[in-house]
C-alpha positions, 0 to 999 in steps of 0.5 A: 390713827396713832396706835396706841400701845397698852403697856402692862405694868409689873409689881415686884414684892421682894419678901423679907427672908432674914437670916438667922443673924437677923431673926435671932437680933429681931426680940431684941428690934422690937421690944426696943419700937414696943417700949415707947410705944407702951411708955406714950399709951402708959403716959395718956392713961393716966394723964386722962386718969388722973387728970381728965385730960387727953394727950394727942400726938403732938404733945407726946413727940415735943416732949419725946424731943425735949428727952432726948435733947437732955439725955442724948444716949436716948436719941439712938 
C-alpha cells in the first residue's frame, strides 16, 4: 500500500500596520473612495424620485467611464 502522506496547510495573513504618514493620509484616501459612492447613491435616489426609474451598476459605470474620458483630471 502506497504511503499517502498527509499535509497540513497553514495560512498566514499579514495584517497591515500603517506607519504615521499612511495613518495621516487615510482620511483623505477614504474620502476619495467615499465621494463617488455617495454621488452614485444620490444619483440613484434622484432617478427614482423624479422618474420612478432605477439605475443599475452598469448604467452608472458606463456614465462614469464617459465622464472620465471627457475630463482627464478625474481619471486619477
